[in-house]
C-alpha positions in Angstrom: -38.3 41.2 4.2 -34.7 40.3 4.6 -34.1 44.0 3.2 -35.3 45.2 6.4 -32.6 43.6 8.4 -29.7 45.8 9.4 -26.6 45.2 6.8 -24.4 43.6 9.5 -27.3 41.3 10.6 -27.8 40.4 7.0 -24.0 39.9 6.6 -23.9 37.4 9.4 -27.0 35.5 8.3 -25.5 35.3 4.9 -22.3 33.5 6.3 -24.5 30.9 8.5 -26.5 29.8 5.2 -22.9 28.6 3.9 -23.0 25.9 6.6 -24.6 22.4 5.1 -28.0 22.2 5.8 -28.5 25.4 7.1 -31.1 27.5 5.2 -32.4 31.4 5.7 -34.8 30.5 8.6 -32.2 28.5 10.9 -29.5 31.2 9.8 -31.8 34.0 10.9 -32.5 32.0 14.3 -28.5 31.5 14.8 -28.0 35.2 14.0 -30.7 36.5 16.7 -29.2 34.2 19.0 -25.9 35.7 18.9 -27.5 38.9 19.5 -28.6 37.9 22.9 -24.8 37.0 23.7 -23.2 39.1 26.4 -20.0 40.6 25.0 -17.8 38.2 26.7 -19.3 35.1 25.2 -18.9 36.8 21.8 -15.4 37.9 22.5 -14.6 34.2 23.4 -16.3 33.0 20.4 -14.5 35.4 18.2 -11.1 34.4 19.7 -11.6 30.6 19.0 -12.4 31.4 15.4 -9.5 33.6 14.9 -7.2 30.7 16.2 -9.2 27.6 14.9 -7.7 27.5 11.5 -4.0 27.9 12.9 -4.4 25.4 16.0 -6.4 22.4 14.3 -4.1 20.9 11.4 -4.0 17.7 9.7 -1.6 15.2 11.0 1.5 14.6 8.6 1.2 11.3 9.1 -2.5 10.2 8.5 -4.4 13.4 7.7 -6.6 13.2 10.8 -7.2 16.5 12.9 -4.9 17.3 15.7 -4.4 20.4 18.0 -1.1 19.1 19.7 1.4 18.1 17.0 1.3 14.4 17.8 -2.2 12.5 16.5 -3.9 10.4 18.9 -5.0 8.3 16.1 -1.5 7.3 15.3 -0.8 6.3 18.9 -1.0 2.4 20.0 -3.2 1.4 17.1 -3.6 -2.1 15.8 -0.8 -1.6 12.7 -2.3 -4.3 10.6 -5.4 -2.5 9.6 -5.4 0.7 7.5 -9.0 2.6 6.9 -8.8 5.2 4.1 -11.5 8.0 4.4 -12.0 10.8 2.5 -12.7 13.3 5.5 -11.3 13.7 8.9 -14.9 14.3 10.2 -15.6 10.7 9.2 -12.8 9.3 11.4 -14.7 10.0 14.5 -17.8 8.0 13.3 -15.7 5.3 12.4 -13.8 5.4 16.1 -17.4 5.1 17.5 -17.7 1.2 16.1 -14.8 0.1 18.1 -12.1 0.2 15.4 -8.6 0.5 16.8 -6.7 0.3 13.5 -4.8 3.1 11.4 -6.3 5.8 9.3 -5.3 7.3 6.2 -7.3 10.6 4.8 -7.2 11.1 1.1 -8.9 14.6 1.3 -11.4 14.1 -1.7 -12.7 11.6 -3.8 -12.1 11.2 -7.6 -14.0 13.7 -9.7 -12.5 14.8 -13.1 -15.0 16.9 -13.8 -14.6 18.9 -10.5 -10.8 19.0 -11.0 -10.0 16.0 -8.7 -7.8 13.9 -10.2 -6.0 10.7 -9.3 -2.6 12.3 -8.6 -3.8 14.2 -5.8 -4.6 11.0 -3.8 -0.6 10.6 -3.4 -0.7 6.8 -3.8 2.8 6.5 -2.9 2.3 7.8 0.6 -0.4 5.3 1.2 1.5 2.4 -0.3 4.5 3.6 1.8 2.3 3.2 4.8 1.4 -0.1 3.7 4.9 -1.4 3.6 6.4 0.1 6.6 3.8 -1.2 9.0 3.4 -4.5 7.2 -0.4 -3.7 6.8 -2.7 -6.8 6.1 -6.0 -5.0 5.2 -6.9 -1.7 3.8 -10.7 -0.7 4.4 -12.0 1.6 1.9 -14.6 3.6 3.8 -16.0 5.9 1.4 -19.7 7.1 0.6 -21.8 5.2 -1.9 -21.8 7.5 -4.6 -20.4 7.5 -8.1 -17.2 9.3 -6.9 -16.8 7.1 -3.9 -17.0 3.7 -6.0 -14.7 5.3 -9.0 -12.2 6.1 -6.2 -12.5 2.8 -4.4 -12.0 1.0 -7.9 -8.9 3.3 -8.5 -7.2 2.6 -5.2 -7.8 -1.2 -5.6 -6.2 -1.1 -8.8 -3.2 0.6 -7.3 -2.3 -0.7 -4.0 -0.3 -3.7 -3.9 0.4 -6.7 -1.4 -2.6 -6.0 0.7 -6.1 -7.3 1.2 -8.9 -4.4 -0.2 -12.3 -4.4 1.5 -14.9 -2.1 1.4 -17.9 -1.3 4.1 -20.7 -3.3 3.5 -23.8 -1.8 1.8 -27.4 -2.8 2.6 -30.4 -2.6 4.8 -30.4 -0.3 7.7 -31.0 -2.0 11.1 -34.8 -1.8 11.8 -36.0 -0.9 8.5 -38.7 -2.6 6.4 -38.0 -3.8 2.9 -41.1 -2.2 1.2 -39.5 1.3 2.2 -35.9 0.5 0.6 -34.9 1.9 -2.6 -34.0 -0.6 -5.3 -30.3 0.2 -5.3 -29.9 -0.5 -1.6 -31.7 -3.7 -1.9 -29.6 -4.6 -4.9 -26.4 -3.7 -3.0 -27.9 -5.8 0.0 -28.6 -8.9 -2.1 -25.1 -8.7 -3.8 -23.5 -8.5 -0.3 -25.2 -11.4 1.3 -23.7 -13.7 3.6 -24.0 -17.6 4.5 -25.8 -18.2 7.8 -24.0 -20.9 9.7 
């Protein structure tokens, strides 16, 4: 059926399918939705996309996204704590928890198979921030994957004069034990806490 679409529509659908979690049906729905937009709305979207890459850039200090030069995540923060993340997107989720410390984005997790090696983590930049701000704790907030675990262990071995912690892994709130996979349950058991 796809071969009956006009070529430009098919090209648009192909672009939408590049988004995470977007399959052919959703991409097709997005494309047809754009057809119904008026020209001014399309022009506005087009202009935004054209300037987006140049306007939204990583902060030169922490790597979080900014559009005004001075990153809001570097201003008036608790400088005793540094949260290290693999992506600027994750910063917004951490902010929702009430965390008000500093951030540092490493841009990727270690994966030698994919060509993501330790030298790209720029450990020297992280250690410099630790020393300059007298940071007392570094929180490693990575996915619970092989890459996340490898990166966390590597950073723990490299960073000096600071307490290193990692986000706790365990049971989702409101979950039933019978539906939890063995790996998650094992992490929850290992990370158990004393009740006072």
